[in-house]
C-alpha positions in Angstrom: 0.0 -0.1 0.1 2.9 2.3 0.8 4.5 1.6 -2.5 1.1 2.3 -4.3 0.8 5.4 -2.2 4.1 6.7 -3.6 2.8 5.7 -7.1 0.1 8.2 -6.6 2.1 11.0 -5.4 4.7 10.7 -8.4 1.8 10.6 -10.7 0.4 13.8 -9.3 3.8 15.4 -9.4 4.6 14.3 -13.1 0.9 15.3 -14.1 1.2 18.7 -12.4 5.0 19.6 -12.8 4.2 23.1 -14.3 1.5 24.1 -12.0 1.4 25.4 -8.5 -0.8 23.2 -7.0 -0.2 22.7 -3.3 -0.9 18.9 -2.5 1.4 17.4 -0.4 2.0 13.6 0.2 3.6 12.1 3.2 3.8 8.9 5.3 4.0 8.6 8.9 5.9 5.4 10.5 4.0 4.3 13.6 7.1 3.3 15.8 8.9 6.6 15.1 6.0 9.0 15.4 3.3 7.4 18.0 2.5 11.0 19.1 1.4 12.0 15.5 -0.8 8.9 15.0 -2.6 10.2 18.7 -3.1 13.5 17.2 -5.0 12.0 14.2 -6.8 9.4 16.3 -5.6 6.6 14.4 -6.4 3.1 16.0 -6.0 0.6 12.9 -3.7 0.3 10.1 -3.5 0.9 7.2 -4.8 4.4 7.3 -4.9 7.2 4.6 -6.3 10.6 5.4 -6.5 14.1 3.8 -6.2 17.1 5.8 -7.6 20.1 4.2 -6.1 23.7 4.5 -9.0 24.8 7.0 -8.8 21.8 9.3 -8.3 23.3 12.9 -8.3 19.7 14.3 -6.3 16.9 12.8 -8.5 14.2 14.4 -12.1 15.8 13.5 -11.5 18.0 10.6 -9.7 15.7 8.2 -11.2 13.0 5.8 -10.5 9.4 6.3 -10.3 6.9 3.3 -12.4 3.9 3.7 -10.4 0.6 4.2 -12.9 -1.2 1.9 -11.5 1.1 -0.8 -7.8 -0.3 -0.6 -8.4 -3.2 -2.7 -7.8 -0.9 -5.8 -4.9 0.6 -4.2 -3.3 3.6 -6.4 -6.7 4.2 -8.3 -8.8 4.3 -5.2 -6.5 6.7 -3.6 -6.4 8.9 -6.5 -10.4 9.0 -6.5 -10.3 9.5 -2.9 -8.1 12.9 -3.3 -10.2 14.0 -6.4 -13.5 13.3 -4.4 -12.4 15.2 -1.4 -10.9 18.1 -3.3 -11.1 20.3 -6.4 -8.0 18.8 -7.9 -7.5 16.2 -10.6 -4.7 13.6 -10.0 -4.6 12.7 -13.6 -3.5 9.3 -15.0 -1.6 6.9 -12.8 1.8 6.0 -14.0 2.7 2.5 -12.9 6.4 1.3 -13.5 6.7 -1.3 -16.1 6.9 -4.9 -14.8 10.1 -5.7 -16.8 13.0 -3.2 -17.6 14.1 -2.9 -21.3 17.2 -4.8 -20.4 15.3 -7.7 -19.0 12.9 -7.6 -22.2 16.2 -7.7 -24.0 17.6 -10.7 -22.3 14.3 -12.8 -22.6 13.9 -12.1 -26.3 17.8 -13.0 -26.7 17.3 -16.2 -24.8 14.2 -17.1 -26.9 15.7 -16.7 -30.2 18.9 -19.0 -29.0 16.4 -21.6 -27.9 14.0 -21.6 -30.9 15.9 -24.0 -33.2 16.4 -26.7 -30.5 12.6 -26.2 -29.5 11.4 -26.4 -33.0 13.5 -29.7 -33.6 12.0 -31.2 -30.6 8.2 -30.4 -31.7 8.6 -31.8 -34.9 10.1 -35.0 -33.4 7.5 -35.1 -30.7 9.7 -35.1 -27.8 8.5 -32.1 -25.9 6.9 -31.9 -22.6 3.6 -30.9 -24.3 3.4 -34.4 -25.4 3.4 -35.8 -21.8 0.1 -36.3 -20.4 1.3 -35.9 -16.7 2.5 -32.2 -17.6 -1.0 -31.5 -18.8 -2.4 -33.0 -15.7 -0.1 -30.9 -13.6 -0.9 -27.8 -15.5 -4.6 -28.4 -15.1 -4.4 -28.7 -11.2 -1.9 -25.5 -11.2 -4.5 -23.6 -13.3 -7.3 -24.5 -11.0 -5.5 -23.5 -8.0 -4.2 -20.5 -9.6 -7.9 -19.4 -10.2 -9.4 -20.1 -6.9 -6.5 -18.8 -4.8 -6.9 -15.3 -5.8 -3.3 -15.3 -7.3 -4.1 -12.9 -10.2 -5.5 -10.4 -7.5 -2.1 -10.7 -5.7 -0.2 -10.1 -8.8 -2.3 -7.1 -10.1 -2.7 -5.3 -6.9 0.7 -6.6 -5.7 -0.5 -7.7 -2.4 1.8 -8.9 0.2 1.8 -12.5 1.7 1.5 -11.3 5.2 1.7 -8.3 7.5 3.5 -7.3 10.5 1.4 -6.9 13.8 1.5 -3.2 14.5 1.0 -4.3 18.2 3.7 -6.8 18.2 6.5 -6.3 15.6 7.4 -9.9 16.1 4.2 -11.3 15.1 3.0 -11.9 11.5 -0.5 -11.5 10.3 -1.6 -14.1 7.7 -5.3 -13.4 7.7 -6.6 -9.9 7.4 -10.3 -9.4 9.0 -12.1 -7.3 6.6 -13.8 -7.6 3.0 -11.8 -4.9 1.6 -8.3 -6.4 1.5 -6.8 -10.0 1.1 -3.5 -11.1 1.9 -1.6 -13.5 -0.3 -1.4 -16.2 2.4 -5.1 -16.4 3.0 -6.0 -16.6 -0.6 -3.4 -19.6 -0.9 -4.8 -21.2 2.2 -8.3 -21.1 0.8 -6.9 -22.1 -2.8 -5.5 -25.1 -1.0 -8.5 -26.3 0.5 -10.6 -25.7 -2.8 -7.8 -27.8 -4.7 -8.0 -30.7 -2.0 -11.7 -31.0 -2.7 -11.0 -30.8 -6.3 -8.5 -33.4 -6.4 -10.4 -35.9 -4.2 -13.4 -35.6 -6.5 -11.1 -36.2 -9.5 -9.8 -39.3 -7.9 -13.3 -40.7 -6.8 -14.7 -40.2 -10.6 -11.5 -41.1 -12.5 -9.6 -43.5 -10.3 -11.8 -45.1 -7.6 -14.2 -46.3 -10.2 -11.6 -48.8 -11.3 -11.0 -50.3 -7.9 -12.6 -53.9 -7.6 -12.4 -54.0 -3.9 -15.8 -52.8 -2.3 -14.2 -52.2 1.1 -11.5 -50.2 -0.2 -14.0 -48.2 -2.4 -16.1 -47.5 0.7 -13.3 -46.4 2.9 -12.0 -44.2 0.2 -15.4 -42.7 -0.3 -15.7 -42.2 3.6 -12.4 -40.3 3.5 -13.3 -38.2 0.7 -16.5 -37.2 2.3 -14.8 -36.3 5.6 -11.9 -34.4 4.2 -14.2 -32.6 1.7 -16.6 -31.7 4.7 -13.7 -30.4 6.7 -12.4 -28.3 3.8 -15.6 -26.6 3.0 -16.4 -25.9 6.8 -13.1 -24.3 7.2 -13.8 -22.0 4.1 -17.1 -21.0 5.2 -15.9 -20.2 8.8 -13.2 -18.0 7.4 -15.5 -16.2 5.0 -17.6 -15.5 8.0 -14.9 -14.3 10.0 -13.4 -12.2 7.3 -16.7 -10.5 6.0 -19.4 -11.4 8.5 -21.6 -13.0 6.2 -23.3 -16.4 6.8 -24.0 -19.3 4.7 -26.7 -21.6 6.2 -27.8 -25.0 5.1 -31.4 -26.0 4.6 -33.0 -29.5 4.7 -35.2 -30.6 1.9 -38.8 -29.4 2.7 -40.1 -33.1 2.5 -37.8 -34.1 5.4 -39.8 -31.8 8.0 
């Protein structure tokens, strides 16, 4: 979030370099400026606040950004500034993912490997001809989709945070629907993947087992593990967002 804040600040400076617009960006570190946090009345982090030129009290006369808007990071902070002032931040200048040197090295490496790859493709000896690779790729795509990995990449979300009350403690699960850490997304994705793999084993492997006892034990194990995994996901979602999920029996059973 601090890096995204710096992107908003640098974008504003770039877009208004020739004007005299007086909008100042700054960040305060908790352990170094606890007295400043008390002046603003801050009781949770992260915290973004706009202090107007007519503010007499830092705590009561300044605008606080809703933590639910942090998910869009730089764009959300720019909209917050524009909605509270008459200023326009302008386009956000995100740094490129790869530098020109990195792109050049990747291109050169691809050109060097191209003849060897083409030879193996025509001979049918590539990894893409191995069914196990496709199976592993399918599992990876499934995990990537349900774990929020794309969200983490786009928003550059950290895997964990440092507890502001105890610097030696790490926070892997963030309570609040406006933000998701990488670790909690991977944890939920792992639970989804376990259920998906068990379902695949039941429908594609277990049907070929001839021992009825082994089938029953495998089905019982699958049901218990799947129930545990889904229950964990529901409890985590309820703790994080406050939304509840309730099951209902068929009306004919009442």
